[in-house]
C-alpha positions, 0 to 999 in steps of 0.5 A, spaced: 500 500 500 502 506 497 496 511 499 491 510 505 484 514 504 483 518 511 476 520 513 476 525 519 471 527 524 472 533 527 475 540 525 477 544 530 483 544 535 485 537 533 482 537 526 487 542 524 493 539 528 491 532 524 490 535 518 497 539 518 500 532 520 497 529 514 499 534 509 506 534 512 508 527 512 509 525 505 513 531 504 518 529 510 517 522 510 516 520 503 518 513 504 512 512 508 504 510 506 501 517 503 495 519 507 490 522 502 485 527 505 478 525 503 473 527 507 472 531 513 466 531 518 463 536 522 456 537 525 456 545 523 455 545 515 458 552 515 464 551 519 466 544 516 465 547 509 470 552 511 475 547 515 475 543 509 477 548 504 482 551 509 485 544 511 485 542 503 480 536 504 477 533 498 470 534 501 466 534 507 459 532 510 455 533 516 454 526 518 460 522 520 456 515 518 457 517 511 465 516 512 463 509 515 459 508 509 464 510 504 468 504 501 473 509 499 475 510 506 480 506 509 482 510 516 477 513 520 480 519 525 476 521 531 478 528 534 471 530 536 469 531 543 469 525 547 462 523 548 462 521 540 468 517 540 465 510 542 459 510 537 464 512 531 469 507 533 465 501 534 461 503 527 468 504 524 471 497 526 465 494 524 466 496 517 473 494 517 476 501 517 483 502 521 482 508 527 486 513 530 482 516 536 484 522 540 484 521 548 481 520 552 479 514 549 472 514 551 467 517 557 468 511 561 472 505 562 466 500 560 466 504 553 473 504 552 473 496 553 467 496 548 471 500 543 477 495 544 473 489 543 470 491 537 477 493 534 480 486 536 474 483 533 475 486 526 482 485 526 483 493 524 489 497 526 488 502 532 491 508 535 490 513 541 492 520 540 498 520 546 502 525 541 507 527 547 510 520 546 513 522 540 517 528 542 524 526 541 526 528 548 521 524 551 523 518 546 531 519 549 528 519 556 525 512 554 531 510 551 536 511 557 531 508 562 530 502 557 538 501 557 538 501 564 542 508 564 538 511 570 538 505 574 532 502 578 527 508 578 525 510 584 520 516 583 516 519 577 513 526 578 509 529 573 505 536 572 500 539 567 499 546 568 494 551 565 490 557 566 486 558 560 479 558 564 482 562 570 477 567 568 470 566 572 467 569 566 470 564 561 464 560 558 462 553 559 465 550 554 464 542 552 471 541 556 467 543 562 461 538 562 462 531 564 457 528 559 461 531 553 468 530 556 468 525 561 472 529 566 476 535 566 483 537 568 484 529 570 481 526 563 484 532 559 491 533 562 492 528 567 491 522 561 497 525 558 501 524 564 498 517 565 500 515 559 507 518 559 508 514 566 506 507 563 510 508 557 516 511 561 516 507 567 511 501 567 504 500 570 500 503 575 497 499 581 494 503 586 492 511 587 489 516 591 487 522 589 483 529 591 480 534 586 476 540 586 472 545 582 473 552 583 468 555 579 461 552 580 457 556 575 459 559 568 456 563 562 453 559 557 457 559 550 455 562 543 461 559 540 467 555 541 473 553 537 479 550 540 481 553 547 477 559 546 469 561 546 465 567 547 459 567 552 451 569 551 449 575 552 445 576 559 450 572 562 445 566 563 450 560 566 450 553 567 454 548 572 461 546 571 460 538 572 468 536 572 474 538 576 478 544 575 484 541 578 486 533 580 492 531 584 494 524 586 499 519 588 501 512 585 504 506 586 507 502 580 507 495 580 515 495 579 515 499 586 516 506 583 512 512 587 509 517 583 505 524 584 501 527 578 498 534 578 493 536 573 490 543 573 487 549 569 488 554 575 495 555 575 496 562 573 502 564 569 502 557 566 500 556 559 501 549 558 506 546 562 507 539 561 513 536 565 515 530 568 521 528 573 524 521 573 529 519 579 533 513 579 539 510 582 544 512 577 541 518 574 535 523 573 531 526 567 527 532 567 522 534 561 518 540 560 514 541 553 515 548 553 522 547 552 520 540 548 527 540 544 531 539 551 532 534 556 535 535 562 540 529 564 544 527 571 548 521 572 551 520 579 557 517 576 560 524 573 566 527 576 564 530 582 567 537 580 562 537 574 556 533 577 550 536 575 544 536 570 546 537 563 542 540 557 541 535 552 539 538 545 535 533 541 535 536 534 541 532 532 543 525 530 542 520 534 536 523 536 529 520 534 526 523 527 532 528 527 534 526 520 528 528 517 527 535 519 532 541 519 540 542 520 543 541 526 540 546 532 534 547 528 528 546 533 521 542 531 515 544 535 508 541 537 505 540 531 511 535 529 509 530 535 503 529 531 507 527 524 511 523 528 505 519 531 502 518 524 509 516 521 508 510 527 501 509 524 503 508 517 509 504 519 504 499 523 500 498 517 505 497 512 508 492 517 502 489 519 502 490 526 499 494 532 501 501 532 503 504 539 500 507 543 494 503 541 487 502 544 490 497 549 494 503 552 487 507 552 484 502 556 490 502 561 489 510 562 482 509 563 483 504 568 487 509 572 482 515 571 477 511 573 481 509 579 483 516 581 475 518 581 473 512 585 479 514 590 477 521 591 470 519 592 472 514 597 477 518 600 482 512 600 487 508 596 484 504 590 487 498 586 487 499 579 483 494 575 486 490 569 485 488 562 
């Protein structure tokens, strides 16, 4: 297969990011399967037609079922709100189409398991949108851990801090409604941290958490796009039904101790997605706001030069560097999506599951559910297994 026809559901923040990745992939990775942007779907006719023109899709529709029924579509890309992930994915699997689905995989653990079961039964390739795995600095951290260069891992601490809803008059967007989003900062931001923990360190076995919703009511929106929105006149309000901030502690099956913080109320933090890992032989620190760098520390360095070093990951031998710019020239957020789709195209060609896939999505959902249960019970909760 030299080309694969894409049908995409969603056209806002993630729709733009995914469209950009599909367009740039063949330019910088010409040896991989070429994605053909066939049809984009969205509920608002005017908005989706504009997106189709702007992102250069061949056609558009206001009914996602049209993508399922279209025999020319090979792969369904789901980046619409979380409440529709399950229905679209199950129908796509039944139609024998490969699936790329944004995170979190579903509203609930039970729904995510149904999605995985449908994909397994259909024998299709499936991938979940944990794009931060594909930052070269994160991949370097993974390499150092896998090669044993950090030794036994003692601590994993991670934090994802934003402040985009700090204004109490910011509208009640869909991300603040449980029936659409599933959860708030926990599912939106914390899910990324959980996946990075699984990817880098291993499975989480037990959690205890706490959360709060600082602003209980917000103005109803008239329009939403990405992380921006406008409010209705008259300031009619509705209840916020998700968490504004969640923190939790975790125990890993391998003995590592973890701490996680996800909040949309960290004033001054636009999108601070970071982790620190401490091992017996060394440590690493990553901050996505400086995504082309990894701070690395080794205990066996000479004492007179001992300390964290900044490793810049744009050159060989770092992941994907040969496909981008000359030495020292950085890449950005959008490149993580391109790298993710490179992995998906490779997996299809090699007839294997890409990573991360729906199994990883379910694993993350297991932790999310355990955290919510622990908050409700105010106690440690065991994470369920597949």
